[in-house]
DRENKOL-893058 format. One record per atom (N, C-alpha, C, O, CB): residue number from 0; residue in one letter; atom name; x, y negated, z. Coordinates in steps of 0.001 Angstrom, whole numbers, padded with zeros to 6 digits, always signed. Atoms other than C-alpha are relative to their C-alpha. Glycine has a CB too. Example, Ala and Ser with C-alpha at 12.3 -4.5 7.8 and 13.67 -1.06 7.14 Angstrom:
<nodes>
(0; A; N; (+000890; +001190; +000000));
(0; A; CA; (+012300; +004500; +007800));
(0; A; C; (+000900; -001200; +000000));
(0; A; O; (+001936; -001181; +000665));
(0; A; CB; (-000992; -000027; +001246));
(1; S; N; (-000820; +001190; -000060));
(1; S; CA; (+013670; +001060; +007140));
(1; S; C; (-000770; -001090; +000730));
(1; S; O; (-000261; -002198; +000899));
(1; S; CB; (+000414; -000462; -001415));
</nodes>
This chain:
<nodes>
(0; M; N; (+000689; +001045; +000004));
(0; M; CA; (+000044; +000002; -000047));
(0; M; C; (+000925; -001197; -000067));
(0; M; O; (+000795; -002112; -000879));
(0; M; CB; (-000853; +000024; +001078));
(1; A; N; (-000765; +001292; +000118));
(1; A; CA; (+002752; -002397; +000763));
(1; A; C; (+000722; -000211; -001329));
(1; A; O; (+000927; -001332; -001797));
(1; A; CB; (+001031; -000078; +001102));
(2; E; N; (-000542; +000081; +001370));
(2; E; CA; (+004377; -001585; -002498));
(2; E; C; (-000755; -000547; -000891));
(2; E; O; (-000237; -001300; -001715));
(2; E; CB; (+000323; +001134; -000505));
(3; A; N; (+000911; +000603; +000929));
(3; A; CA; (+001418; -002490; -004341));
(3; A; C; (-000400; -001584; +000166));
(3; A; O; (-000824; -002333; -000714));
(3; A; CB; (-001216; +000817; +000082));
(4; R; N; (+000076; +001466; -000420));
(4; R; CA; (+001196; -005831; -002394));
(4; R; C; (+001342; -000769; -000516));
(4; R; O; (+001247; -001916; -000953));
(4; R; CB; (-000140; -000112; +001699));
(5; N; N; (-001235; +000465; +000779));
(5; N; CA; (+004798; -006515; -003635));
(5; N; C; (+000032; -000209; -001325));
(5; N; O; (+000526; -001235; -001792));
(5; N; CB; (+000948; +000786; +000132));
(6; V; N; (+000188; +000174; +001477));
(6; V; CA; (+004079; -005877; -007235));
(6; V; C; (-000994; -000923; -000295));
(6; V; O; (-000816; -001661; -001264));
(6; V; CB; (-000334; +001223; -000679));
(7; I; N; (+000903; +001127; +000297));
(7; I; CA; (+001136; -008023; -007149));
(7; I; C; (+000326; -001479; +000245));
(7; I; O; (-000140; -002391; -000438));
(7; I; CB; (-001106; +000233; +000692));
(8; A; N; (-000419; +001176; -000498));
(8; A; CA; (+002918; -010877; -005133));
(8; A; C; (+001062; -000295; -001221));
(8; A; O; (+001050; -001435; -001685));
(8; A; CB; (+000586; +000096; +001599));
(9; A; N; (-000895; +000436; +000869));
(9; A; CA; (+005890; -010542; -007828));
(9; A; C; (-000625; -000472; -001375));
(9; A; O; (-000159; -001414; -002017));
(9; A; CB; (+000958; +001041; -000156));
(10; G; N; (+000795; +000385; +001297));
(10; G; CA; (+003308; -010615; -010913));
(10; G; C; (-000584; -001398; +000319));
(10; G; O; (-000424; -002253; -000552));
(10; G; CB; (-001264; +001127; -000394));
(11; F; N; (+000397; +001700; -000342));
(11; F; CA; (+001730; -014030; -009222));
(11; F; C; (+000957; -000659; -000157));
(11; F; O; (+000794; -001563; -000976));
(11; F; CB; (-000457; -000454; +001380));
(12; E; N; (-001007; +000705; -000005));
(12; E; CA; (+005014; -015306; -008759));
(12; E; C; (+000642; -000291; -001440));
(12; E; O; (+000968; -001444; -001719));
(12; E; CB; (+000816; +000604; +000875));
(13; M; N; (+000049; +000192; +001366));
(13; M; CA; (+005804; -014655; -012556));
(13; M; C; (-001072; -000861; -000626));
(13; M; O; (-000714; -001790; -001350));
(13; M; CB; (-000065; +001193; -000532));
(14; E; N; (+000823; +000893; +000712));
(14; E; CA; (+002770; -016209; -013705));
(14; E; C; (+000054; -001431; +000501));
(14; E; O; (-000374; -002332; -000220));
(14; E; CB; (-001351; +000485; +000039));
(15; K; N; (+000128; +001287; -000482));
(15; K; CA; (+003170; -019166; -011595));
(15; K; C; (+001462; -000813; -000599));
(15; K; O; (+001592; -002036; -000532));
(15; K; CB; (-000185; +000074; +001755));
(16; V; N; (-001037; +000696; +000617));
(16; V; CA; (+006597; -019849; -013332));
(16; V; C; (-000250; -000286; -001443));
(16; V; O; (+000166; -001273; -002050));
(16; V; CB; (+001206; +000722; +000154));
(17; K; N; (+000647; +000323; +001216));
(17; K; CA; (+004893; -019378; -016525));
(17; K; C; (-000332; -001277; -000440));
(17; K; O; (+000018; -001980; -001387));
(17; K; CB; (-001010; +000576; -000035));
(18; K; N; (+000871; +001439; +000091));
(18; K; CA; (+002771; -022232; -015936));
(18; K; C; (+000769; -001144; +000133));
(18; K; O; (+000454; -002079; -000603));
(18; K; CB; (-001084; -000173; +001102));
(19; E; N; (-000934; +001142; -000337));
(19; E; CA; (+005439; -024683; -014682));
(19; E; C; (+000413; -000514; -001231));
(19; E; O; (+000655; +000181; -002217));
(19; E; CB; (+001227; +000380; +000851));
(20; K; N; (-000556; +001083; +001093));
(20; K; CA; (+006496; -027626; -016946));
(20; K; C; (+001491; +000018; +000240));
(20; K; O; (+001987; -000338; +001310));
(20; K; CB; (-000630; -001654; +000195));
(21; A; N; (-001489; -000025; -000366));
(21; A; CA; (+010225; -027121; -017458));
(21; A; C; (+000485; -001355; -000841));
(21; A; O; (+000052; -001745; -001925));
(21; A; CB; (+000860; +001580; -000519));
(22; T; N; (-000686; +001346; +000095));
(22; T; CA; (+012393; -030396; -017587));
(22; T; C; (+001525; +000124; -000296));
(22; T; O; (+002156; +001157; -000074));
(22; T; CB; (-000196; -000797; +001352));
(23; V; N; (-001379; -000452; +000222));
(23; V; CA; (+015851; -030984; -018637));
(23; V; C; (+000769; -000463; +001344));
(23; V; O; (+000425; -001456; +001986));
(23; V; CB; (+000662; -000671; -001427));
(24; Y; N; (-000806; +000406; -001325));
(24; Y; CA; (+018516; -031009; -015618));
(24; Y; C; (+001299; -000112; -000598));
(24; Y; O; (+001545; +000333; -001719));
(24; Y; CB; (-000017; +001116; +001331));
(25; I; N; (-001268; +000165; +000227));
(25; I; CA; (+021995; -031927; -015650));
(25; I; C; (+000624; +000885; +001249));
(25; I; O; (+000392; +000561; +002414));
(25; I; CB; (+000379; -001578; -000090));
(26; V; N; (-000519; -000825; -000742));
(26; V; CA; (+023869; -029186; -013966));
(26; V; C; (+001488; -000233; +000601));
(26; V; O; (+002350; -000158; -000275));
(26; V; CB; (-000120; +001056; -000690));
(27; D; N; (-001671; +000027; -000218));
(27; D; CA; (+027400; -029648; -012161));
(27; D; C; (+000557; +001455; +000471));
(27; D; O; (+000070; +002159; +001355));
(27; D; CB; (+000455; -001189; +001295));
(28; V; N; (-000437; -001335; -000446));
(28; V; CA; (+029388; -026615; -011944));
(28; V; C; (+001515; -000033; -000038));
(28; V; O; (+002117; -000845; -000741));
(28; V; CB; (-000592; +001180; -000913));
(29; I; N; (-001276; -000187; -000087));
(29; I; CA; (+032893; -025410; -010993));
(29; I; C; (+000390; +001113; -000894));
(29; I; O; (+000032; +002261; -000630));
(29; I; CB; (+000359; +000188; +001319));
(30; R; N; (-000456; -001073; +000917));
(30; R; CA; (+034344; -023457; -013690));
(30; R; C; (+001354; +000554; +000105));
(30; R; O; (+002281; -000222; +000334));
(30; R; CB; (-000111; -000442; -001278));
(31; P; N; (-001466; -000233; -000239));
(31; P; CA; (+037414; -021223; -013508));
(31; P; C; (+000909; -000465; -001123));
(31; P; O; (+000423; -000652; -002238));
(31; P; CB; (+000253; +001470; +000223));
(32; K; N; (-000767; +000417; +000722));
(32; K; CA; (+040303; -022289; -015140));
(32; K; C; (+000331; +001289; -001078));
(32; K; O; (+000393; +002477; -000760));
(32; K; CB; (+001061; -000592; +000828));
(33; G; N; (-000048; -000955; +001092));
(33; G; CA; (+040873; -020616; -018658));
(33; G; C; (-001301; +000856; -000433));
(33; G; O; (-001245; +001759; -001268));
(33; G; CB; (+001034; +000920; +000361));
(34; V; N; (+001534; -000695; +000560));
(34; V; CA; (+037043; -019398; -019086));
(34; V; C; (-000506; -000773; -000860));
(34; V; O; (-000509; -001997; -000734));
(34; V; CB; (-001198; +000209; +001042));
(35; N; N; (+000875; +000670; +000978));
(35; N; CA; (+035219; -020275; -021811));
(35; N; C; (-001146; -000614; +000278));
(35; N; O; (-002128; +000032; +000643));
(35; N; CB; (-000336; +000748; -000841));
(36; L; N; (+000844; +000862; -000890));
(36; L; CA; (+033211; -023133; -020786));
(36; L; C; (-001558; +000415; -000149));
(36; L; O; (-002315; +000535; +000814));
(36; L; CB; (+000223; -001594; -000400));
(37; E; N; (+001284; -000526; +000364));
(37; E; CA; (+029960; -021967; -022818));
(37; E; C; (-000340; +001317; +000646));
(37; E; O; (-001520; +001397; +000987));
(37; E; CB; (-000067; +000142; -001438));
(38; K; N; (+000109; -001283; -000361));
(38; K; CA; (+030312; -018247; -021545));
(38; K; C; (-000274; -000430; +001847));
(38; K; O; (-001100; +000101; +002590));
(38; K; CB; (+001558; +001021; -000562));
(39; A; N; (+000075; +000382; -001561));
(39; A; CA; (+030638; -019815; -017896));
(39; A; C; (-000999; -000532; +000414));
(39; A; O; (-001438; -000274; +001535));
(39; A; CB; (+000889; -000818; +000465));
(40; D; N; (+001423; +000426; -000244));
(40; D; CA; (+027574; -021740; -018161));
(40; D; C; (-001158; +000706; -000165));
(40; D; O; (-002184; +000450; +000465));
(40; D; CB; (-000242; -000925; -000646));
(41; I; N; (+001177; -001008; +000287));
(41; I; CA; (+025364; -018960; -019601));
(41; I; C; (+000176; +000965; +001326));
(41; I; O; (-000854; +001339; +001886));
(41; I; CB; (+000177; +000930; -001645));
(42; H; N; (-000153; -000737; -000972));
(42; H; CA; (+026877; -016879; -016829));
(42; H; C; (-000835; -000468; +001181));
(42; H; O; (-001473; +000410; +001762));
(42; H; CB; (+001311; +000093; +000230));
(43; V; N; (+000557; +000465; -001118));
(43; V; CA; (+025385; -019126; -014064));
(43; V; C; (-001334; +000116; -000241));
(43; V; O; (-001943; +000471; +000768));
(43; V; CB; (+000395; -001272; +000367));
(44; L; N; (+001349; -000063; +000495));
(44; L; CA; (+021912; -019141; -015913));
(44; L; C; (-000504; +001559; -000008));
(44; L; O; (-001671; +001781; +000317));
(44; L; CB; (-000044; -000668; -001485));
(45; V; N; (+000671; -001320; +000214));
(45; V; CA; (+021508; -015293; -016464));
(45; V; C; (-000591; +000715; +001231));
(45; V; O; (-001284; +001722; +001083));
(45; V; CB; (+000974; +000919; -000614));
(46; P; N; (+000494; -000753; -001222));
(46; P; CA; (+020650; -014256; -012996));
(46; P; C; (-001353; -000719; +000280));
(46; P; O; (-002228; -000069; +000851));
(46; P; CB; (+001086; -000066; +001345));
(47; I; N; (+001068; +000686; -000261));
(47; I; CA; (+018005; -016860; -012787));
(47; I; C; (-001273; +000046; -001341));
(47; I; O; (-002493; -000094; -001249));
(47; I; CB; (+000612; -001442; +000336));
(48; L; N; (+000679; -000281; +001161));
(48; L; CA; (+016724; -016338; -016226));
(48; L; C; (-000380; +001391; -000791));
(48; L; O; (-001351; +001611; -001514));
(48; L; CB; (+000631; -000648; -000719));
(49; G; N; (+000406; -001455; +000090));
(49; G; CA; (+016811; -012795; -016804));
(49; G; C; (+000796; +000692; -001169));
(49; G; O; (+000830; +001899; -001409));
(49; G; CB; (-001617; +000134; -000257));
(50; S; N; (-000648; -000732; +001205));
(50; S; CA; (+018949; -012487; -019921));
(50; S; C; (+000981; -001133; -000399));
(50; S; O; (+000892; -002295; +000000));
(50; S; CB; (-001128; +000491; -001314));
(51; E; N; (-000880; +000880; +000748));
(51; E; CA; (+021802; -013991; -021947));
(51; E; C; (-000627; -000812; -001030));
(51; E; O; (-000229; -001944; -001306));
(51; E; CB; (+001014; +000740; -000605));
(52; K; N; (+000783; +000606; +001134));
(52; K; CA; (+019253; -014742; -024774));
(52; K; C; (-000703; -001301; +000586));
(52; K; O; (-000810; -002361; -000031));
(52; K; CB; (-001133; +001091; -000616));
(53; A; N; (+000911; +001139; -000540));
(53; A; CA; (+017179; -016940; -022368));
(53; A; C; (+000876; -001018; +000587));
(53; A; O; (+000587; -002214; +000568));
(53; A; CB; (-001060; +000490; +001113));
(54; A; N; (-001101; +001060; -000440));
(54; A; CA; (+020342; -018496; -020765));
(54; A; C; (+000244; -001048; -001319));
(54; A; O; (+000074; -002263; -001221));
(54; A; CB; (+001578; +000874; +000441));
(55; K; N; (-000709; +000657; +001195));
(55; K; CA; (+021657; -019625; -024336));
(55; K; C; (-001325; -001054; -000544));
(55; K; O; (-001193; -002258; -000764));
(55; K; CB; (+000594; +001344; -001328));
(56; E; N; (+001141; +001056; +000299));
(56; E; CA; (+017996; -020999; -025316));
(56; E; C; (-000317; -000830; +001080));
(56; E; O; (-001132; -001687; +000740));
(56; E; CB; (-001286; +000622; -000397));
(57; A; N; (+000275; +001084; -001113));
(57; A; CA; (+017724; -022979; -022007));
(57; A; C; (+000856; -001216; -000006));
(57; A; O; (+000497; -002344; +000330));
(57; A; CB; (+000174; +000596; +001370));
(58; I; N; (-000801; +000866; -000300));
(58; I; CA; (+020938; -024578; -022270));
(58; I; C; (+000141; -001065; -001295));
(58; I; O; (+000392; -000639; -002422));
(58; I; CB; (+001219; +000713; +000446));
(59; I; N; (-000110; +001137; +001157));
(59; I; CA; (+021022; -028042; -024475));
(59; I; C; (+001234; -000474; -000439));
(59; I; O; (+001432; -000849; -001594));
(59; I; CB; (-000633; -001192; +000368));
(60; Y; N; (-001493; +000657; +000058));
(60; Y; CA; (+024642; -029168; -024025));
(60; Y; C; (+001003; +000516; +001091));
(60; Y; O; (+000634; +000703; +002250));
(60; Y; CB; (-000094; -001635; +000210));
(61; H; N; (-001208; -000397; -000921));
(61; H; CA; (+027965; -028063; -022379));
(61; H; C; (+000879; -001150; +000044));
(61; H; O; (+001418; -001518; -001000));
(61; H; CB; (+000838; +001288; -000513));
(62; Y; N; (-000714; +001055; -000164));
(62; Y; CA; (+029765; -030879; -021079));
(62; Y; C; (+001416; +000504; +000395));
(62; Y; O; (+001698; +001253; +001331));
(62; Y; CB; (-000650; -000902; +000960));
(63; K; N; (-001501; -000589; +000075));
(63; K; CA; (+033525; -030364; -021686));
(63; K; C; (+000747; -000810; +001118));
(63; K; O; (+001395; -000102; +001889));
(63; K; CB; (+000798; -000237; -001612));
(64; F; N; (-000623; +001043; -001103));
(64; F; CA; (+034915; -033076; -019318));
(64; F; C; (-000343; -000050; +001444));
(64; F; O; (+000561; -000109; +002277));
(64; F; CB; (-000305; -001310; -000381));
(65; M; N; (+000569; +000224; -001211));
(65; M; CA; (+032616; -033328; -016276));
(65; M; C; (-000237; +000997; +000698));
(65; M; O; (-000511; +000914; +001895));
(65; M; CB; (-000989; -000602; -000051));
(66; G; N; (+000382; -001446; -000711));
(66; G; CA; (+032086; -029505; -015688));
(66; G; C; (-001471; +000279; +000267));
(66; G; O; (-001954; +000309; +001399));
(66; G; CB; (+000688; +000120; +001436));
(67; G; N; (+001307; -000224; -000019));
(67; G; CA; (+028713; -028823; -016394));
(67; G; C; (-000946; +000025; -001370));
(67; G; O; (-000478; -000055; -002506));
(67; G; CB; (-000411; -000939; +000856));
(68; F; N; (+000850; -000138; +001218));
(68; F; CA; (+025666; -028550; -018707));
(68; F; C; (-001320; -000276; +000202));
(68; F; O; (-001835; -000174; +001315));
(68; F; CB; (+000051; +001265; -000558));
(69; A; N; (+001441; +000432; +000067));
(69; A; CA; (+022291; -029609; -019579));
(69; A; C; (-001045; +001187; -000369));
(69; A; O; (-000963; +001798; -001434));
(69; A; CB; (-000115; -001155; -001097));
(70; A; N; (+001230; -001156; +000359));
(70; A; CA; (+019308; -027075; -019604));
(70; A; C; (-001330; -000409; +000349));
(70; A; O; (-001537; -001315; +001156));
(70; A; CB; (+000171; +001406; +000795));
(71; K; N; (+001557; +000090; -000191));
(71; K; CA; (+015537; -026952; -019630));
(71; K; C; (-000428; +001001; +001087));
(71; K; O; (-000354; +002197; +000803));
(71; K; CB; (-000820; +000347; -001409));
(72; L; N; (+000292; -000955; -001297));
(72; L; CA; (+014478; -025278; -016313));
(72; L; C; (-001346; -000657; +000475));
(72; L; O; (-001700; -001806; +000212));
(72; L; CB; (+001323; -000038; +001339));
(73; T; N; (+001034; +000176; -000745));
(73; T; CA; (+011389; -025160; -014325));
(73; T; C; (+000416; -000409; +001392));
(73; T; O; (+001594; -000236; +001705));
(73; T; CB; (-000778; +001140; -000040));
(74; P; N; (-000304; +000101; -001394));
(74; P; CA; (+011122; -026283; -010526));
(74; P; C; (+000407; +001346; +000889));
(74; P; O; (+001171; +001341; +001854));
(74; P; CB; (-001194; -000612; +000574));
(75; S; N; (-000322; -001213; -000697));
(75; S; CA; (+011221; -022672; -009444));
(75; S; C; (+001286; +000795; -000442));
(75; S; O; (+001734; +001696; +000267));
(75; S; CB; (-001147; +000865; -000124));
(76; Q; N; (-001180; -000314; +000584));
(76; Q; CA; (+014202; -021886; -011535));
(76; Q; C; (+001397; -001098; +000620));
(76; Q; O; (+002580; -000805; +000793));
(76; Q; CB; (-000346; -000130; -001678));
(77; V; N; (-001171; +000912; -000820));
(77; V; CA; (+016195; -024939; -009920));
(77; V; C; (-000045; +000317; +001337));
(77; V; O; (+000981; +000066; +001968));
(77; V; CB; (-000173; -001624; -000064));
(78; K; N; (+000047; -000400; -001356));
(78; K; CA; (+015081; -023683; -006569));
(78; K; C; (+001021; +001203; -000024));
(78; K; O; (+001694; +001264; +001006));
(78; K; CB; (-001535; +000382; +000512));
(79; H; N; (-000769; -001300; +000121));
(79; H; CA; (+017107; -020323; -007546));
(79; H; C; (+001328; -000553; -000278));
(79; H; O; (+002322; -000066; +000263));
(79; H; CB; (-000531; +001069; -001172));
(80; L; N; (-001474; +000680; +000696));
(80; L; CA; (+019988; -022569; -009352));
(80; L; C; (+000855; -000322; +001344));
(80; L; O; (+002065; -000097; +001395));
(80; L; CB; (-000287; -001713; -001061));
(81; K; N; (-000740; +000473; -001152));
(81; K; CA; (+020847; -023910; -005777));
(81; K; C; (+000920; +000956; +000624));
(81; K; O; (+001927; +000589; +001230));
(81; K; CB; (-000891; -000437; +000983));
(82; K; N; (-000636; -000975; -000761));
(82; K; CA; (+022016; -020599; -004556));
(82; K; C; (+001263; +000720; -000960));
(82; K; O; (+002028; +001565; -000494));
(82; K; CB; (-001187; +001080; +000502));
(83; Q; N; (-000793; -000468; +000788));
(83; Q; CA; (+024128; -019862; -007591));
(83; Q; C; (+001636; -000332; +000496));
(83; Q; O; (+001947; -001447; +000913));
(83; Q; CB; (-000452; -000536; -001315));
(84; P; N; (-001480; +000407; -000309));
(84; P; CA; (+028036; -019691; -006874));
(84; P; C; (+000672; -000788; -001178));
(84; P; O; (+000599; -000418; -002350));
(84; P; CB; (+000900; +001332; +000292));
(85; G; N; (-000745; +001157; +000845));
(85; G; CA; (+030004; -022574; -008541));
(85; G; C; (-001029; -001158; -000300));
(85; G; O; (-000508; -002167; -000776));
(85; G; CB; (+000613; +000606; -001515));
(86; V; N; (+000988; +001018; +000001));
(86; V; CA; (+026832; -024787; -008682));
(86; V; C; (+000308; -000917; +001074));
(86; V; O; (+000568; -000415; +002167));
(86; V; CB; (-001365; +000535; +000131));
(87; F; N; (-000478; +000931; -001148));
(87; F; CA; (+027636; -027940; -006585));
(87; F; C; (-001066; -001226; -000149));
(87; F; O; (-001177; -002086; +000725));
(87; F; CB; (+001749; -000538; -000188));
(88; G; N; (+001114; +001172; +000259));
(88; G; CA; (+024822; -030329; -007974));
(88; G; C; (-000664; +000270; -001195));
(88; G; O; (-000305; +001042; -002084));
(88; G; CB; (+000582; -001488; -000130));
(89; F; N; (+000993; +000187; +001224));
(89; F; CA; (+021950; -031098; -010333));
(89; F; C; (-000757; -001022; +000576));
(89; F; O; (-000961; -001352; +001744));
(89; F; CB; (-000946; +001319; -000499));
(90; E; N; (+000900; +000876; -000071));
(90; E; CA; (+019809; -033552; -011101));
(90; E; C; (-001021; -000281; -001521));
(90; E; O; (-000565; -000402; -002657));
(90; E; CB; (+000829; -001184; +000488));
(91; P; N; (+000912; +000379; +001248));
(91; P; CA; (+016814; -034251; -013581));
(91; P; C; (+000752; -001034; -000847));
(91; P; O; (+001169; -002112; -000424));
(91; P; CB; (-001490; -000653; +000464));
(92; D; N; (-000314; +001251; +000883));
(92; D; CA; (+018013; -036012; -016718));
(92; D; C; (-000936; -000922; -000467));
(92; D; O; (-001650; -000617; -001422));
(92; D; CB; (+000551; +000355; -001099));
(93; R; N; (+000870; +001223; +000197));
(93; R; CA; (+016119; -039192; -016863));
(93; R; C; (-000123; -000370; -001564));
(93; R; O; (-001210; -000670; -002059));
(93; R; CB; (+000644; -001274; +000834));
(94; I; N; (-000322; +000360; +001641));
(94; I; CA; (+017079; -039894; -020539));
(94; I; C; (-000865; +001052; -000898));
(94; I; O; (-001701; +000724; -001740));
(94; I; CB; (+001844; +000222; -000431));
(95; S; N; (+000662; -001015; +000850));
(95; S; CA; (+015864; -036710; -021992));
(95; S; C; (-001220; +000380; +000405));
(95; S; O; (-001979; +000788; -000474));
(95; S; CB; (+000711; +001130; -000127));
(96; T; N; (+001440; -000024; -000555));
(96; T; CA; (+012766; -036340; -019756));
(96; T; C; (-000675; -000879; -000578));
(96; T; O; (-001786; -000500; -000948));
(96; T; CB; (-000177; -000214; +001375));
(97; H; N; (+000575; +001014; +000367));
(97; H; CA; (+011883; -039647; -020988));
(97; H; C; (-000473; +000013; -001524));
(97; H; O; (-001566; -000310; -001990));
(97; H; CB; (+000833; -000994; +000332));
(98; L; N; (+000218; -000400; +001567));
(98; L; CA; (+012197; -038821; -024638));
(98; L; C; (-000850; +001048; -000147));
(98; L; O; (-001637; +000940; -001088));
(98; L; CB; (+001259; +000420; -000746));
(99; M; N; (+000743; -001338; +000310));
(99; M; CA; (+010527; -035323; -024347));
(99; M; C; (-001439; -000684; +000300));
(99; M; O; (-002217; -000917; -000625));
(99; M; CB; (+000466; +001519; +001078));
(100; Y; N; (+001417; -000062; -000626));
(100; Y; CA; (+007394; -036221; -022209));
(100; Y; C; (-000527; -001550; +000091));
(100; Y; O; (-001700; -001738; +000411));
(100; Y; CB; (+000048; +000757; +001605));
(101; G; N; (+000545; +001213; +000166));
(101; G; CA; (+007220; -040142; -022577));
(101; G; C; (+000201; -000642; +001456));
(101; G; O; (+000814; +000033; +002284));
(101; G; CB; (-001509; +000102; -000537));
(102; P; N; (-000136; +000562; -001012));
(102; P; CA; (+007090; -042573; -019762));
(102; P; C; (-000742; +000596; +001079));
(102; P; O; (-001902; +000961; +000886));
(102; P; CB; (-000227; -001164; -000205));
(103; G; N; (+000719; -000795; -001126));
(103; G; CA; (+006296; -041023; -016228));
(103; G; C; (+000058; +001449; -000170));
(103; G; O; (-000649; +002180; +000525));
(103; G; CB; (-001471; -000366; +000097));
(104; G; N; (-000507; -001345; +000003));
(104; G; CA; (+007847; -037660; -017490));
(104; G; C; (-001193; +001084; +000150));
(104; G; O; (-000934; +002287; +000166));
(104; G; CB; (+001051; +000135; +001172));
</nodes>
């Protein structure tokens, strides 16, 4: 019975994520030296998004000099992003959000 409740709860959580509106976030990361920056950024998102393909689709831009990337994420995904190793900051990208959704985001 408890297992059935967990399956229902997980299904509810997945449905909630599907309904959330994704917005662009700038994610600050610490990348190991000598590692391909795109692969390192994708590696951060795979546990949250579930696949390398989904991570590649979410990432909009890789920042070469400031150590980070821009990605389209939902609030639930950002909540999990906080727990990822190497992530030390993030914030909504106000310019992209304004251009995608208009004033008031």
